[in-house]
C-alpha positions in Angstrom: 53.9 108.0 67.2 54.7 107.7 70.9 53.1 104.3 71.2 54.8 103.0 68.1 58.2 104.2 69.3 57.9 102.6 72.8 56.5 99.4 71.3 59.6 99.2 69.0 61.9 99.8 71.9 60.3 97.1 74.0 60.3 94.7 71.1 64.0 95.3 70.5 64.7 94.8 74.2 62.8 91.5 74.3 64.5 90.2 71.2 68.0 90.9 72.6 67.0 89.1 75.8 66.0 86.1 73.9 69.1 86.0 71.6 71.4 86.5 74.6 69.7 83.9 76.8 69.1 81.2 74.2 72.5 79.5 73.7 73.6 79.5 77.4 73.8 76.7 79.9 71.7 76.7 83.0 74.2 77.3 85.9 73.8 80.4 88.0 76.8 82.5 89.2 76.7 85.4 91.8 80.2 86.4 90.9 79.0 87.5 87.4 76.8 90.1 89.1 79.6 91.4 91.3 82.0 91.7 88.3 79.3 93.5 86.2 78.7 96.0 89.0 82.4 96.9 89.3 82.8 98.3 85.9 83.3 101.4 83.8 80.9 101.6 80.8 79.7 103.6 77.9 76.4 103.3 75.8 74.4 105.0 73.1 70.9 104.9 71.6 67.7 106.8 71.0 65.8 108.7 73.7 62.1 109.7 73.2 61.2 113.0 74.9 57.5 113.7 75.6 56.8 117.0 77.4 53.3 118.5 78.2 52.0 121.7 79.7 48.2 121.6 80.3 46.3 124.9 80.1 42.7 126.2 80.4 41.0 128.3 77.8 41.8 130.8 76.3 45.4 129.6 76.8 46.7 126.8 74.6 48.5 123.7 76.0 52.1 123.1 75.0 53.5 119.8 74.0 56.9 118.7 72.7 58.0 115.3 71.5 60.9 113.9 69.5 63.5 111.2 69.2 66.9 112.3 70.3 70.3 110.6 70.0 71.6 109.8 73.5 75.0 109.0 75.0 75.7 107.7 78.5 78.7 106.7 80.6 79.2 105.4 84.1 81.3 103.9 86.8 80.1 101.3 89.4 81.6 99.5 92.3 80.4 96.4 94.3 82.6 96.2 97.4 82.9 94.8 100.9 79.7 93.0 102.0 78.2 93.9 98.7 78.1 97.6 99.3 77.1 99.2 96.0 78.1 102.6 94.5 77.4 104.0 91.0 77.9 107.3 89.2 76.5 107.8 85.7 75.8 110.7 83.3 73.9 111.1 80.0 73.5 113.6 77.2 70.7 113.8 74.7 70.6 116.3 71.8 68.6 117.0 68.6 65.4 118.5 67.4 61.8 118.0 68.7 58.4 118.9 67.4 56.7 121.7 69.3 52.9 122.3 69.3 51.6 125.2 71.5 51.5 129.0 71.6 53.7 132.0 71.5 55.2 132.9 74.9 53.7 136.4 75.2 50.5 135.7 73.3 49.1 132.4 74.6 46.0 132.5 72.4 48.1 132.6 69.2 48.9 129.0 68.1 52.5 128.2 67.2 54.0 125.0 65.9 57.7 124.4 65.0 60.9 122.7 65.8 62.9 123.2 69.0 66.6 122.4 69.5 67.1 120.2 72.6 70.1 119.6 74.9 69.5 117.4 77.9 72.1 116.4 80.5 71.7 114.3 83.6 74.0 113.1 86.4 73.0 110.5 89.0 74.7 108.9 92.0 73.6 105.8 93.8 74.6 104.1 97.0 73.1 100.8 98.3 73.6 97.4 99.9 73.2 94.1 98.2 71.6 90.9 99.6 72.4 87.6 98.0 69.3 85.5 97.1 70.6 82.1 96.5 73.5 81.2 94.2 72.6 83.5 91.2 70.5 86.5 92.4 71.0 89.7 94.3 68.6 92.3 95.6 70.0 95.8 96.2 68.0 98.6 97.9 69.6 102.0 97.1 69.3 105.7 97.5 69.7 108.0 94.5 70.6 111.7 94.1 70.4 113.3 90.6 70.5 116.5 88.6 68.9 117.3 85.2 69.5 120.2 82.8 67.4 120.9 79.8 68.2 123.6 77.2 65.0 124.3 75.1 65.9 126.5 72.2 63.1 127.9 70.0 65.5 129.8 67.7 65.9 133.6 67.3 67.3 133.9 70.8 64.3 132.5 72.5 65.7 130.0 75.0 64.4 128.3 78.1 66.7 126.6 80.5 65.2 124.1 83.0 67.1 122.4 85.8 66.2 120.4 88.9 67.6 118.0 91.5 65.9 114.8 92.6 66.2 112.3 95.4 64.8 108.8 95.2 64.8 105.4 96.9 65.0 102.4 94.7 65.3 98.6 94.4 67.4 96.6 91.9 67.0 92.8 91.3 69.8 91.1 89.4 69.8 87.5 88.3 72.7 85.6 86.7 71.2 82.3 85.3 74.6 81.4 83.8 78.2 82.5 84.4 78.1 85.0 81.6 74.6 86.4 81.6 73.1 89.1 83.8 69.5 90.2 83.9 68.6 93.3 85.9 65.3 95.1 86.7 65.2 98.3 88.8 62.8 101.0 89.9 62.9 104.1 92.1 60.5 106.8 93.3 61.0 110.1 95.0 60.7 113.9 94.5 62.2 116.7 92.5 63.5 119.8 94.3 65.3 123.0 93.5 63.6 123.2 90.1 63.7 126.4 88.1 63.3 127.7 84.5 65.4 130.6 83.2 63.9 132.7 80.4 65.5 136.1 80.2 64.9 138.4 82.0 63.1 136.1 84.5 63.9 133.0 86.6 60.8 131.0 87.5 61.0 128.8 90.6 59.2 125.5 89.9 57.3 123.5 92.5 58.6 120.2 93.7 56.8 117.1 92.5 57.0 113.3 92.3 59.4 111.4 90.1 59.7 107.7 89.3 62.1 105.6 87.2 61.9 102.0 86.0 64.2 100.0 83.7 65.9 96.8 82.8 69.3 95.6 81.6 70.6 92.5 79.8 74.3 92.0 80.0 76.5 89.3 78.4 80.2 88.8 79.2 82.2 88.5 76.0 85.3 87.8 78.1 86.0 87.9 81.8 86.6 91.7 81.6 84.4 92.8 78.7 80.6 93.0 78.8 78.1 93.9 76.1 74.7 95.1 77.3 71.4 96.7 76.4 69.2 98.8 78.6 65.6 100.1 78.5 64.7 103.0 80.8 61.6 105.1 81.5 61.5 108.3 83.6 58.5 110.3 84.6 58.3 113.5 86.6 56.4 116.8 86.9 57.1 120.4 87.6 54.8 122.4 89.8 53.5 125.8 88.7 55.8 128.8 89.4 54.9 132.1 91.1 53.7 134.9 88.7 56.4 137.3 87.4 56.1 141.1 87.2 54.6 141.0 83.7 52.0 138.4 84.7 53.7 135.5 83.1 54.3 132.2 84.9 55.5 128.7 84.2 52.5 126.2 84.4 52.4 122.7 85.7 54.1 120.2 83.4 54.8 116.5 82.9 57.9 115.0 81.3 58.5 111.5 80.1 61.8 110.1 78.8 62.0 106.6 77.3 65.5 105.5 76.3 67.1 102.3 74.9 70.8 102.0 74.6 73.5 99.5 73.7 76.9 99.6 75.3 80.1 98.1 76.4 81.5 97.7 80.0 84.9 96.9 81.3 85.2 94.9 84.6 88.1 96.5 86.4 88.2 94.2 89.5 
C-alpha cells in the first residue's frame, strides 16, 4: 500500500510538471523566482503517515499507517541581496491503521484504528545566489516544531512533540517568465522530544532528520501563482528512560509523504 501510494503521488507530480512546462516558451527569468518567494500561500492534499516501533520478542512491534487530509499555509520574503525568509505551518488529521500490542500487555496483539492530529511549524532563513539568468541557489537554516496527537479511543491518548534544526539547500529554476521549478533538501537533528501518556512523560532521545521535496509553480497572473508540491520527511525518536512501572517508549521511525496543490499571492 505504501509503495502504491508514493508511486501515485510521484506520478501525479511528474504529470503536473509536464502539463505546466509543455506550452511555455524557452526564455528564462530570475524575477519570476523572486516574486514567487515573496508570497503568501495556502495548499491542501493527502499526507501518508508511516510510523514504526521495532521490538524484540516477547514484545510486539508497533506500526501505524494511513492517508490523512493535510492543509498548509505560509509566508515568504525574498529581500535585499536575495536574503530569504519563510514561515510555514501544516495540519493533518484523520484515521490511521494501527497494528501492534496493548500498552500494558506487550505480548497481547492489538489492531485497530487511531485518530490522528499532526501539526508542524517551520521557519527558514537563507541567502540566494543567482546562477545565470534563470536560476538561484539558496543555502538556508531551518528551525521547526512538530506535535502529534495519537488517540486510540476510550481515553487512551499519546501526545508526541519535538523540535528540529536543519541545514538545507534549495535550487530554483525559471525556464520561462511564468514557470518556477524548485528542488530542496535539508538534514539535521531533532531535540526536546517527549511523549505524554498519563500519568507519565517520556523524554525521547535526539536523532537524525532529513527532508526532501520539490515544487512546480505557474504564474496565472503577475500576482497569482498556482503550484503543486511533493515532500518527504524522515526522522527517528530515541528510546526513553524507564518509568516507575517499568514502561518506556522504544526507538521509532516516522515517515511523512505529502502532495499538495495550492495558490500563492505575490505581494511585492
